[in-house]
C-alpha positions in Angstrom: 40.5 119.9 116.8 43.0 117.3 118.0 40.3 114.6 117.7 39.7 115.6 114.1 43.4 115.5 113.3 43.6 112.0 114.8 40.6 110.8 112.8 42.1 112.2 109.6 45.4 110.5 110.3 43.7 107.1 110.9 41.7 107.5 107.8 44.8 108.2 105.7 46.8 105.3 107.1 47.2 102.6 104.5 45.5 99.3 105.3 47.6 96.1 105.3 46.8 94.1 102.2 46.0 90.4 102.5 49.4 88.6 102.7 50.3 86.3 99.9 54.1 86.4 99.7 54.6 83.4 102.0 58.1 82.3 103.0 61.4 83.7 101.9 63.1 80.8 100.0 66.1 82.5 98.3 68.4 85.5 98.4 70.4 86.4 95.3 73.6 88.3 94.6 74.3 89.7 91.1 77.9 90.0 90.0 80.2 90.4 87.0 82.2 87.3 88.3 80.4 84.4 89.8 83.6 82.5 90.5 85.0 85.3 92.7 81.8 85.6 94.7 81.5 81.8 95.2 85.1 81.6 96.4 84.6 84.3 98.9 81.3 82.8 100.2 82.9 79.4 100.5 85.4 81.1 102.9 82.4 82.0 105.0 81.1 78.4 105.0 78.4 78.8 102.3 78.5 76.0 99.8 79.0 73.7 98.0 77.7 75.4 94.9 75.8 74.0 92.0 76.7 76.0 88.9 74.4 76.1 85.9 74.0 78.0 82.6 70.4 79.2 81.9 70.0 79.5 78.1 67.0 79.6 75.7 67.6 75.9 75.1 66.9 74.9 78.8 64.8 77.8 79.9 61.6 78.3 78.0 59.0 81.1 78.0 61.7 83.7 78.5 60.4 87.2 78.8 61.8 90.7 79.5 59.5 93.5 80.5 56.4 91.7 79.2 57.9 90.7 75.8 59.3 87.5 74.6 63.1 87.8 74.7 66.0 85.4 74.8 68.7 85.7 77.5 71.4 83.6 79.1 72.7 83.6 82.7 75.2 81.9 84.9 73.2 80.8 87.9 74.7 79.2 91.1 72.9 77.7 94.1 74.0 76.8 97.6 72.2 76.0 100.9 72.1 78.8 103.4 70.3 77.7 106.6 66.7 77.1 105.7 66.9 79.0 102.4 69.0 79.0 99.3 71.7 81.5 98.4 71.9 82.3 94.7 74.5 84.0 92.5 73.6 85.3 89.0 76.0 86.6 86.4 74.3 87.9 83.2 75.8 86.6 80.0 73.8 87.8 77.1 70.4 89.2 76.0 68.3 91.9 77.6 67.9 91.3 81.3 67.3 93.1 84.6 70.6 91.9 86.1 72.8 93.7 83.6 70.7 96.8 84.3 71.2 96.4 88.0 75.0 96.1 87.5 75.0 99.2 85.4 72.8 101.3 87.8 74.0 100.0 91.2 77.1 97.8 90.8 77.3 94.3 92.3 75.3 93.3 95.3 72.1 91.7 96.7 69.6 92.0 93.9 66.4 90.2 94.9 64.6 88.1 97.5 62.4 85.2 96.4 59.1 84.0 98.0 57.1 80.8 97.7 53.7 82.7 97.8 52.4 79.9 100.0 52.6 77.5 97.1 49.6 78.9 95.3 49.5 78.2 91.5 52.1 80.1 89.6 49.5 81.9 87.4 47.7 83.1 90.5 51.0 84.5 91.8 51.5 86.5 88.6 47.9 87.8 88.9 48.3 88.8 92.5 51.5 90.8 91.8 49.7 92.5 88.9 46.6 93.2 91.0 48.7 94.9 93.6 50.4 97.2 91.1 53.7 95.3 90.4 53.0 93.5 87.2 53.6 92.3 84.5 56.9 90.6 85.4 60.2 92.4 84.6 61.8 89.1 83.7 60.5 85.5 83.7 61.1 82.0 82.4 60.7 78.3 83.0 64.0 76.4 83.7 63.9 72.8 82.5 60.2 73.5 81.6 59.2 73.0 85.3 60.9 75.5 87.6 59.0 78.7 86.8 60.3 82.0 88.0 59.3 85.7 87.7 60.8 89.0 88.9 58.6 92.0 89.6 58.9 95.7 89.4 59.0 96.2 93.2 62.4 97.9 93.4 61.3 101.5 93.1 58.6 101.0 95.8 60.4 98.7 98.2 64.1 99.3 97.2 64.4 95.5 96.4 63.3 93.3 93.6 60.9 90.5 94.5 60.9 87.1 92.8 58.6 84.1 93.1 59.8 80.6 92.3 57.6 77.6 91.6 59.0 74.1 92.4 56.8 71.2 91.2 56.3 68.3 93.6 58.5 66.1 91.4 61.3 68.7 91.1 64.9 67.5 91.2 67.9 69.7 90.5 69.6 68.4 87.3 73.3 67.6 87.4 75.1 70.9 87.4 77.7 72.1 84.9 80.1 71.8 87.8 80.3 71.9 91.6 82.3 74.5 93.5 84.6 73.8 95.3 83.5 70.2 94.8 80.4 68.0 95.1 79.1 67.2 98.6 80.4 63.9 99.9 78.1 62.1 100.0 75.1 64.1 98.7 72.8 62.5 101.2 74.3 60.7 104.1 72.7 57.3 104.5 74.1 55.5 107.5 73.3 51.9 108.3 70.0 51.3 110.1 69.8 51.4 113.9 68.9 48.0 115.3 68.8 49.0 119.0 66.2 51.4 120.5 67.0 55.1 120.1 65.6 58.0 121.9 63.5 60.8 120.4 64.2 63.7 122.9 61.2 65.5 124.3 60.2 68.4 122.1 62.9 67.5 119.5 63.2 65.3 116.5 65.2 62.2 115.4 66.0 61.1 111.8 66.7 57.6 110.6 67.5 55.9 107.3 65.3 52.9 106.7 66.3 50.6 103.8 63.6 49.1 101.7 62.1 46.0 103.4 63.3 46.9 106.9 60.9 47.7 109.7 60.7 50.9 111.7 59.2 50.6 115.2 58.1 53.9 116.9 57.2 53.6 120.5 55.2 56.0 122.6 57.3 55.5 125.8 55.0 57.4 128.1 51.8 56.8 126.3 50.8 60.5 125.9 53.1 62.0 123.3 52.1 63.0 119.8 54.9 62.2 117.3 54.7 64.1 114.0 56.2 61.8 111.4 57.5 62.4 107.9 59.2 60.2 105.2 61.2 61.2 102.2 62.8 59.4 99.2 66.6 59.9 99.8 67.4 59.9 96.0 64.6 62.4 95.3 63.9 64.4 98.5 61.1 66.4 96.7 59.1 63.1 96.9 57.7 62.9 100.4 55.0 61.2 102.4 51.6 62.8 101.5 48.6 62.6 103.8 46.2 63.8 101.2 47.4 61.2 98.6 47.3 58.5 101.3 43.7 59.3 102.4 42.7 59.1 98.7 44.4 55.7 98.4 43.1 54.0 101.5 39.9 56.0 101.9 40.5 56.5 105.6 41.2 59.4 107.9 43.3 57.1 110.2 45.0 54.3 108.3 45.3 51.0 110.1 47.3 47.8 110.0 47.7 46.6 106.4 47.3 50.1 104.9 50.1 51.5 102.8 51.1 55.2 103.0 52.0 56.8 99.6 54.0 59.7 98.5 53.1 62.9 96.6 54.1 61.0 93.5 51.7 58.2 94.5 54.5 55.6 95.2 54.3 53.2 98.1 56.5 54.4 101.0 55.6 52.2 104.0 53.0 49.8 105.2 51.6 49.6 108.7 52.3 46.0 109.9 51.6 46.3 113.6 49.8 48.8 115.9 49.0 48.4 119.6 47.1 51.6 119.9 43.3 51.9 120.0 41.7 52.0 116.5 41.5 55.4 114.9 44.4 56.8 116.9 46.8 58.1 114.3 45.1 60.7 112.2 46.2 62.4 109.0 44.5 65.7 109.3 46.6 68.2 111.3 49.4 70.4 110.0 52.6 70.5 112.0 52.9 73.2 114.6 55.1 76.0 113.4 56.4 79.5 114.2 53.3 81.2 112.8 51.0 79.1 115.1 53.0 79.9 118.2 53.2 83.6 117.3 49.3 83.5 117.1 49.4 82.0 120.6 51.6 84.8 121.9 54.7 82.6 122.1 57.0 83.8 119.4 60.2 81.8 119.2 58.6 78.7 120.7 60.1 75.4 119.3 57.9 73.7 116.7 57.6 70.4 114.8 58.0 72.3 111.5 61.3 73.7 112.7 62.4 70.3 114.0 61.6 68.9 110.5 63.7 71.5 108.6 66.6 71.2 111.1 66.6 67.4 110.7 66.7 67.7 106.9 69.7 70.0 107.0 71.5 67.6 109.3 71.4 64.9 106.6 72.2 67.2 103.7 68.8 68.0 102.3 68.4 71.7 101.7 65.3 73.9 101.6 65.6 74.1 97.8 64.8 70.4 97.7 61.7 70.8 99.9 61.0 74.5 100.5 57.9 74.0 102.7 56.9 71.5 105.4 54.5 68.8 104.3 51.7 67.7 106.5 52.9 65.0 108.9 51.3 61.7 110.0 50.0 62.6 113.5 51.1 59.5 115.4 49.3 58.9 118.7 47.2 62.0 118.2 43.5 61.7 119.2 41.2 63.5 116.8 37.8 62.5 115.5 35.2 63.8 113.2 32.0 64.5 115.1 28.5 65.7 114.2 28.4 69.5 114.0 25.2 70.7 115.7 26.0 74.4 115.1 25.6 74.1 111.4 21.9 73.6 110.3 23.0 72.6 106.8 25.7 70.0 107.5 25.9 68.2 110.8 27.1 64.6 110.3 30.8 64.2 110.9 31.6 67.9 110.1 33.3 69.0 113.3 37.0 68.0 114.1 37.5 67.3 117.8 41.0 67.6 119.3 41.3 65.4 122.4 44.1 64.1 124.7 46.5 61.7 123.0 45.6 58.1 123.2 47.6 54.9 124.0 49.1 53.2 126.9 52.7 53.4 128.0 54.8 51.5 125.5 52.2 51.6 122.7 53.9 51.2 119.3 53.5 51.0 115.5 55.7 49.1 113.1 56.2 50.3 109.5 57.7 48.2 106.7 59.6 50.4 104.3 58.5 49.9 100.6 61.4 52.0 99.4 64.6 53.4 100.9 63.4 56.2 103.3 64.6 59.0 105.4 62.1 59.2 108.3 61.8 62.2 110.6 60.0 61.8 114.0 59.3 64.9 116.0 58.2 64.6 119.7 55.8 67.5 119.5 56.9 70.4 121.7 53.4 71.7 122.2 53.1 72.6 125.9 50.6 75.5 125.8 47.5 73.3 126.3 46.3 71.8 129.6 48.1 68.6 130.4 50.5 68.9 127.4 54.1 68.2 128.6 56.6 67.1 125.9 58.0 63.6 126.6 60.6 61.3 125.2 59.7 58.6 122.7 61.7 55.9 121.0 62.4 54.1 117.7 64.4 51.2 116.3 65.0 49.6 112.9 65.1 45.9 112.4 
């Protein structure tokens, strides 16, 4: 009898649906008075705030409960750790925020997700397929920043939103800043002309002016250094491995090759490399919290965490770059080998992960083709045999 009860209980337990929400990128407070809430949050150290007015003139494709409907909102954004804090004050037109204020009063209204950066239309379809569509409210700010709110409140007690940021997204100049603009928006110190240390398992960030040369040295000869570059004036423009592979038609670019951005602009050119040919591949994602959780090491430091922490240190918030791009895997030793386990496709189909290559003191030199922020993470991976994070070094000349 007890066995039958247990079987029935197991059979009736809901199964976990395939995850698609991805990362939390924003938390929003809805209020009657955005100025009062901003002032209070500034006292808690949250800010500065970009203040905008969303109207039918700058926000297209406006809908309310599945129907075309014009609305206006006061919307404020501020960095909050690795996510964005948002404040919304409804101004006019039918909207879910006025309903929330009427039914619940002021407070936290929704949480926004990036849905793992899948196409926006696919996000809408997924929410609908899972019983939460069509959107309760949606629109396209500046014709690019698509957003949609879903009817999840009754089932989950909270409204869920998804936001789409195109790769070339830049926040427009706000109506005003509160309490004032950041000073400066992006800190760009003079380049460092003497060798600097990249601590083992951590990251270092450096500003490299156009035309200057960044030298990255593998001090101990066995350290992988995940490397990123961003455009300081448009941080959403970043070094792109897929675009670079397409441009140079190589898995491991070599001396003379130019790395390009996700907007296909030249970022830097490799002008010197003392490592064996084919050492620095462009294929492996940065280690992250999800990877270490799979390995049974939740909370382990990661290159992705190092990257996001480095960005915050120079004033670049997650709203500018909500997910971690694939890095250039400096000094990483991977190769494409024949796959003899697949009878249909064998030549060069298996990716081999091997010990890092290069002698002590091996280095690369990169000439900046635009002003750059460069982030270098001495990979903290220490869960594989022989992997012990070590220092590396860099300098700008």
